C-alpha positions as CSV (number, residue, x, y, z in Angstrom):
1,X,-40.9,24.9,-12.0
2,X,-44.3,25.3,-13.5
3,X,-47.3,26.0,-11.4
4,X,-50.9,26.1,-12.5
5,X,-52.1,29.1,-10.7
6,X,-55.6,29.3,-12.1
7,X,-54.9,32.9,-13.3
8,X,-57.4,32.6,-16.1
9,X,-60.3,33.1,-13.7
10,X,-58.8,36.4,-12.6
11,X,-58.3,37.7,-16.2
12,X,-61.9,37.1,-16.8
13,X,-62.8,39.3,-13.9
14,X,-63.3,36.4,-11.4
15,X,-63.6,37.2,-7.7
16,X,-61.0,34.6,-6.7
17,X,-58.1,37.1,-6.5
18,X,-56.3,40.2,-7.7
19,X,-53.7,40.5,-10.3
20,X,-50.8,42.9,-10.4
21,X,-48.7,43.5,-13.5
22,X,-45.4,45.5,-13.0
23,X,-41.7,45.7,-13.5
24,X,-39.8,45.9,-10.3
25,X,-38.1,49.2,-9.6
26,X,-35.3,50.3,-7.3
27,X,-38.0,52.1,-5.2
28,X,-40.1,49.0,-4.8
29,X,-37.1,47.0,-3.6
30,X,-35.8,49.8,-1.4
31,X,-39.2,50.0,0.2
32,X,-39.1,46.3,1.0
33,X,-35.6,46.5,2.5
34,X,-36.4,49.6,4.6
35,X,-39.7,48.2,5.9
36,X,-38.0,44.9,6.8
37,X,-35.2,46.8,8.5
38,X,-37.7,48.7,10.6
39,X,-39.6,45.6,11.6
40,X,-36.4,44.0,12.8
41,X,-35.3,47.3,14.4
42,X,-32.1,47.2,12.5
43,X,-32.5,50.9,11.5
44,X,-31.6,51.9,15.1
45,X,-28.4,49.8,14.9
46,X,-27.6,51.2,11.5
47,X,-28.1,54.8,12.5
48,X,-26.2,54.2,15.8
49,X,-23.2,53.0,13.7
50,X,-23.5,56.0,11.3
51,X,-23.5,58.3,14.3
52,X,-20.5,56.5,15.9
53,X,-18.4,56.8,12.8
54,X,-19.5,60.4,12.1
55,X,-18.5,61.3,15.7
56,X,-15.2,59.5,15.2
57,X,-14.5,61.5,12.1
58,X,-15.3,64.8,13.9
59,X,-13.2,63.9,16.9
60,X,-10.3,62.9,14.6
61,X,-10.7,66.1,12.6
62,X,-10.6,68.2,15.7
63,X,-7.6,66.4,17.3
64,X,-4.2,68.2,17.3
65,X,-2.5,65.5,15.4
66,X,-4.9,64.2,12.9
67,X,-4.4,61.8,10.0
68,X,-6.3,62.6,6.9
69,X,-6.6,58.9,6.2
70,X,-8.4,58.3,9.6
71,X,-10.9,61.1,8.8
72,X,-11.6,59.8,5.3
73,X,-11.9,56.3,6.5
74,X,-14.4,57.2,9.3
75,X,-16.5,59.3,6.9
76,X,-16.3,56.5,4.3
77,X,-17.6,53.9,6.9
78,X,-20.4,56.2,8.0
79,X,-21.5,56.8,4.4
80,X,-21.2,53.1,3.5
81,X,-23.3,52.0,6.5
82,X,-25.9,54.7,5.7
83,X,-26.0,53.4,2.1
84,X,-26.3,49.7,2.9
85,X,-30.1,49.5,2.2
86,X,-29.6,51.3,-1.1
87,X,-26.8,48.9,-2.1
88,X,-28.9,45.9,-1.2
89,X,-31.8,47.3,-3.3
90,X,-29.4,47.8,-6.2
91,X,-28.1,44.3,-6.0
92,X,-31.6,42.7,-5.8
93,X,-32.8,44.8,-8.7
94,X,-29.8,43.6,-10.8
95,X,-30.8,40.0,-9.8
96,X,-34.5,40.3,-10.8
97,X,-34.7,42.9,-13.5
98,X,-33.6,40.7,-16.3
99,X,-36.8,38.7,-15.9
100,X,-38.9,41.6,-17.2
101,X,-42.6,42.1,-16.4
102,X,-44.0,40.3,-13.3
103,X,-47.6,39.1,-13.1
104,X,-48.5,38.4,-9.5
105,X,-51.8,36.9,-8.6
106,X,-53.0,37.1,-5.1
107,X,-55.8,34.6,-4.3
108,X,-57.2,32.4,-1.5
109,X,-54.4,29.9,-2.1
110,X,-51.6,32.5,-1.8
111,X,-49.4,34.5,-4.2
112,X,-48.4,33.3,-7.7
113,X,-45.6,35.3,-9.3
114,X,-44.9,34.7,-13.0
115,X,-42.4,36.0,-15.4
116,X,-41.3,34.8,-18.9
117,X,-38.8,32.6,-17.1
118,X,-40.3,31.6,-13.7
119,X,-43.5,30.6,-12.0
120,X,-43.6,30.6,-8.2
121,X,-46.5,29.8,-5.9
122,X,-46.2,31.0,-2.3
123,X,-48.9,29.8,0.1
124,X,-50.1,32.1,2.9
125,X,-48.4,29.8,5.4
126,X,-45.0,31.1,4.2
127,X,-45.7,34.6,5.5
128,X,-46.0,35.9,9.1
129,X,-47.6,39.2,8.3
130,X,-47.6,42.4,6.3
131,X,-47.2,46.1,6.4
132,X,-48.7,48.7,4.1
133,X,-46.8,51.8,2.9
134,X,-48.3,54.5,0.7
135,X,-47.5,52.7,-2.6
136,X,-46.8,49.1,-1.5
137,X,-47.9,46.1,0.5
138,X,-44.9,44.3,2.0
139,X,-45.2,40.7,3.1
140,X,-42.7,39.1,5.5
141,X,-41.7,35.5,5.7
142,X,-42.0,33.4,8.9
143,X,-38.3,32.7,9.3
144,X,-36.6,34.4,12.3
145,X,-34.4,36.7,10.1
146,X,-37.2,37.5,7.6
147,X,-35.1,36.5,4.6
148,X,-38.1,36.6,2.2
149,X,-39.8,39.8,1.6
150,X,-42.6,40.1,-1.0
151,X,-43.3,43.6,-2.2
152,X,-46.6,44.2,-4.0
153,X,-46.5,47.6,-5.7
154,X,-50.0,49.1,-5.9
155,X,-49.2,50.7,-9.2
156,X,-49.5,47.3,-10.8
157,X,-53.2,47.1,-10.1
158,X,-55.7,47.9,-12.8
159,X,-58.2,49.9,-10.7
160,X,-58.4,51.5,-7.3
161,X,-61.1,49.0,-6.4
162,X,-58.5,46.3,-6.9
163,X,-56.4,47.9,-4.2
164,X,-59.2,47.6,-1.7
165,X,-59.8,43.9,-2.7
166,X,-56.0,43.3,-2.4
167,X,-56.0,44.8,1.1
168,X,-59.0,42.8,2.2
169,X,-57.5,39.5,0.8
170,X,-54.1,40.0,2.4
171,X,-55.8,41.2,5.7
172,X,-58.0,38.1,5.7
173,X,-54.9,35.8,5.7
174,X,-52.2,37.8,7.4
175,X,-52.0,40.0,10.4
176,X,-50.6,43.5,10.1
177,X,-47.3,43.6,11.9
């Protein structure tokens, strides 16, 4: 799909939008996964399961008749559940990293992400809101399970003034959630 995003106006210093140029990293994607998890309150469920399996491992370990297999299995489950966001981030990075450098333009019409292989325009109506972390703006889709998360790493901006313009532009179209 090819979309004419009108990026040329932004390259020439136009005030229509802000452009980010970056390569996605594991930290970017992990930030998106963790922020999405917190918004959906899944982190409480995940930590509850980790605690449950860790307690099960401790109880099995302190029992008179204990099976090493049961202890190892309970510890393995606790570690696997704890690592789930990291595993998701690793999988997503493998999925998108081959596309190389991303050029994402944020304008009045929405977000346009371009790589050497893909162009994608996402209108503001796709998103329900955003959250800001120290190094990222994370935008969430409207669907009930928040399947789409757009992570905008602030390191992709050219100047600190662009960060303020980006915050203002996103804040004008989306509520902070």
